[in-house]
C-alpha positions as CSV (number, residue, x, y, z in Angstrom):
1,X,25.1,70.3,-54.1
2,X,27.5,67.7,-55.1
3,X,28.0,67.0,-51.4
4,X,24.6,66.4,-50.7
5,X,24.2,64.2,-54.2
6,X,27.1,62.2,-52.9
7,X,25.7,61.8,-49.3
8,X,22.5,60.8,-50.3
9,X,24.0,58.4,-53.4
10,X,26.5,56.4,-50.6
11,X,23.6,56.3,-48.5
12,X,21.1,54.4,-50.8
13,X,24.0,51.6,-50.7
14,X,22.8,50.9,-46.8
15,X,19.8,49.4,-47.8
16,X,21.3,47.1,-50.3
17,X,21.6,43.4,-49.2
18,X,23.6,40.4,-50.5
19,X,21.8,38.5,-53.5
20,X,19.9,41.2,-54.4
21,X,18.8,41.9,-57.9
22,X,18.9,45.8,-58.6
23,X,17.1,47.9,-60.4
24,X,19.5,51.1,-61.6
25,X,18.4,54.6,-62.5
26,X,20.1,57.2,-64.2
27,X,21.8,60.8,-63.6
28,X,24.4,62.5,-61.5
29,X,23.1,61.4,-58.2
30,X,23.1,57.7,-58.7
31,X,26.5,57.6,-59.9
32,X,27.6,57.7,-56.8
33,X,25.8,55.0,-55.2
34,X,26.9,53.2,-58.5
35,X,30.6,53.6,-57.9
36,X,30.0,52.3,-54.0
37,X,28.4,49.5,-54.9
38,X,30.7,48.8,-57.5
39,X,33.7,48.9,-54.3
40,X,31.3,47.0,-52.5
41,X,31.5,44.4,-55.4
42,X,35.2,44.4,-55.0
43,X,35.0,43.4,-51.6
44,X,32.8,40.4,-52.3
45,X,29.0,41.8,-52.3
46,X,26.9,39.1,-55.3
47,X,24.4,41.2,-56.7
48,X,22.8,41.4,-60.5
49,X,21.9,44.4,-61.6
50,X,19.2,45.8,-64.2
51,X,20.1,48.9,-65.8
52,X,18.1,51.7,-67.1
53,X,20.4,53.3,-69.8
54,X,23.3,52.6,-71.8
55,X,25.5,55.0,-69.6
56,X,24.5,53.4,-66.4
57,X,25.4,50.3,-68.3
58,X,29.0,51.2,-69.1
59,X,29.5,52.4,-65.9
60,X,28.4,49.8,-63.8
61,X,30.0,46.9,-66.0
62,X,33.2,49.4,-65.8
63,X,33.2,49.0,-62.0
64,X,32.7,44.9,-62.2
65,X,28.9,44.9,-61.9
66,X,27.0,42.2,-62.9
67,X,24.7,43.5,-65.5
68,X,21.5,41.6,-66.8
69,X,18.6,42.2,-69.1
70,X,15.6,43.0,-67.6
71,X,13.6,39.6,-69.4
72,X,16.1,37.5,-68.0
73,X,14.8,38.1,-64.1
74,X,12.0,37.0,-62.1
75,X,11.5,40.4,-60.2
76,X,13.5,43.4,-59.0
77,X,14.2,44.0,-55.4
78,X,15.2,47.4,-55.4
79,X,15.3,50.2,-57.5
80,X,17.9,53.1,-56.7
81,X,17.2,56.0,-58.7
82,X,17.6,60.1,-58.9
83,X,14.7,62.4,-59.5
84,X,14.5,66.2,-60.8
85,X,11.3,66.9,-58.3
86,X,10.0,65.5,-55.6
87,X,6.5,67.3,-54.3
88,X,4.9,67.1,-50.7
89,X,3.0,64.0,-52.0
90,X,6.4,62.2,-52.8
91,X,5.2,62.3,-56.6
92,X,8.5,63.2,-58.6
93,X,9.4,64.7,-62.0
94,X,11.9,62.6,-63.3
95,X,14.1,62.5,-67.3
96,X,16.0,65.3,-67.2
97,X,18.7,62.3,-68.1
98,X,16.3,61.0,-71.0
99,X,15.9,57.6,-69.4
100,X,12.2,58.3,-67.9
101,X,10.9,55.2,-70.1
102,X,13.5,52.5,-68.4
103,X,13.2,53.9,-65.3
104,X,9.6,54.2,-65.1
105,X,9.3,50.5,-66.6
106,X,12.4,49.0,-63.7
107,X,10.4,51.0,-61.0
108,X,6.8,49.5,-61.9
109,X,8.7,46.0,-61.2
110,X,10.5,46.6,-58.1
111,X,9.2,45.2,-54.5
112,X,10.8,48.7,-53.3
113,X,12.3,51.9,-54.5
114,X,14.7,54.6,-52.9
115,X,14.8,57.8,-54.3
116,X,17.7,60.0,-53.6
117,X,18.2,63.9,-54.1
118,X,19.6,66.9,-52.7
119,X,17.7,69.2,-50.9
120,X,16.9,71.5,-53.7
121,X,15.3,69.0,-55.6
122,X,12.3,69.0,-52.6
123,X,9.4,71.3,-53.9
124,X,5.7,72.2,-52.5
125,X,4.7,71.1,-56.3
126,X,5.9,69.8,-59.1
127,X,6.5,72.1,-62.7
128,X,9.5,74.2,-61.8
129,X,11.5,71.5,-63.4
130,X,10.8,71.3,-67.8
131,X,8.2,68.1,-67.4
132,X,9.4,65.3,-70.1
133,X,7.7,63.5,-72.5
134,X,9.1,60.7,-74.6
135,X,7.4,60.8,-78.1
136,X,8.2,58.7,-81.5
137,X,9.5,60.6,-84.4
138,X,7.4,59.9,-86.6
139,X,5.0,62.7,-87.0
140,X,6.9,64.8,-84.4
141,X,6.5,68.0,-85.5
142,X,2.5,67.5,-84.9
143,X,2.7,65.8,-81.4
144,X,4.4,68.9,-80.6
145,X,2.3,71.2,-82.2
146,X,-0.5,69.5,-80.1
147,X,1.0,70.3,-77.0
148,X,1.6,74.0,-78.1
149,X,-1.9,74.4,-78.6
150,X,-3.0,72.7,-75.3
151,X,-0.6,75.8,-73.5
152,X,2.2,73.6,-72.6
153,X,5.3,75.3,-73.7
154,X,6.8,72.5,-75.1
155,X,10.8,72.5,-76.2
156,X,12.5,69.5,-78.6
157,X,15.6,68.4,-76.6
158,X,18.9,68.7,-78.1
159,X,21.8,67.5,-77.8
160,X,25.2,69.4,-79.9
161,X,22.9,71.0,-82.2
162,X,20.9,67.8,-83.0
163,X,17.5,66.3,-81.7
164,X,18.5,64.6,-78.4
165,X,17.4,60.4,-79.3
166,X,16.8,58.1,-76.2
167,X,18.2,54.7,-75.8
168,X,14.7,53.4,-77.4
169,X,15.1,56.0,-80.4
170,X,12.5,58.7,-79.5
171,X,12.5,62.0,-79.1
172,X,11.9,64.0,-75.4
173,X,9.8,67.2,-75.3
174,X,10.1,69.5,-72.8
175,X,7.4,70.4,-71.3
176,X,7.5,74.1,-69.4
177,X,3.9,74.0,-67.4
178,X,4.9,75.9,-64.2
179,X,3.2,74.4,-61.3
180,X,1.4,71.5,-62.2
181,X,-1.8,71.7,-60.1
182,X,-3.0,67.8,-61.0
183,X,-0.2,65.8,-61.9
184,X,-2.6,62.5,-62.0
185,X,-5.1,64.2,-64.6
186,X,-2.2,65.8,-66.2
187,X,-0.4,62.5,-66.9
188,X,-3.2,60.6,-68.0
189,X,-4.1,63.5,-70.5
190,X,-0.3,62.7,-71.7
191,X,-0.4,59.4,-72.2
192,X,-3.6,59.6,-74.1
193,X,-2.0,61.5,-77.1
194,X,-1.6,59.9,-79.9
195,X,3.0,59.8,-80.3
196,X,3.3,59.9,-76.5
197,X,5.4,56.9,-75.5
198,X,5.4,58.0,-71.7
199,X,5.7,61.3,-69.3
200,X,8.1,61.8,-66.5
201,X,5.3,62.1,-63.6
202,X,6.5,59.3,-61.4
203,X,3.3,59.5,-59.0
204,X,3.2,57.5,-55.6
205,X,6.2,55.2,-57.1
206,X,8.5,55.6,-54.2
207,X,8.7,53.9,-50.9
208,X,11.6,55.8,-49.3
209,X,13.3,59.3,-50.2
210,X,17.1,59.7,-49.0
211,X,17.4,63.5,-49.1
212,X,21.1,64.6,-49.0
213,X,21.5,68.0,-46.4
214,X,24.8,69.4,-46.1
215,X,27.1,66.2,-45.0
216,X,24.1,64.6,-43.9
217,X,20.9,62.9,-44.8
218,X,17.4,62.6,-44.2
219,X,15.6,59.7,-45.0
220,X,11.8,59.6,-45.5
221,X,9.7,56.7,-45.5
222,X,6.6,57.3,-48.3
223,X,4.4,54.5,-47.3
C-alpha cells in the first residue's frame, strides 16, 4: 500500500501549474505530494500553499514551500488531499489524521479538489473506517453520551494516553457505525448536535480522484 500512496501522491503534482495557490492536505499519502512539490520548488516552481495542519506546515516549510495563511489569499486554485474511504458516489470519510475541520474549510474554497488514495480506500459504501467528528471540549462527555444514545458507538480519540487535541483545540469522537446508508442525512444530523464542530463526511467535494494501483495510477473524473 505504501507504494500505491507514493504513486498516487506524486501523480497529483502533474496538475500543479506555476503561480498557483495550493491547498495542502494532511496525512500519509499527501506526504509524498508535499515531498515532490518541495523538489519542484527547488527547481524553480513558484507556488503559494495553504496548509490544513501544523504537521503539514512544518513539513512544507522545511522543504522551502511558501506557506501562507488562508485569510491572506483570495482563492485556492487546487487542493490535494488524501481520504480514509471513498465510495462509488465519490463521497468520502476524512479526518483520520485529525485535520478534518481545516481540510473541509480549505476544500470548500477551492476551484478544484483532488483526492489521492491507495486502492484499499475505495469502497462501495462508507463506514468501515470510523467516522471522525470534531467536538468542543466543553461538555464533551455529554456530547459523546448523545452519540451513544443514538447507537453510534463513539470512542474519544487518544494519543499517548491522553485525549487527542486538534489544531483548533477540540477533541475527536470516532463513530463506529458500520455501513452508512445515507451519508447526507447523517451529516446533517451530526452537525445539528450541540457541541459538534464538524464531521468527517466530505460529500461531493472532489473533482478528481487519483488511485494508486500497484506501481501505476487510475485517474477518475468525478464531475
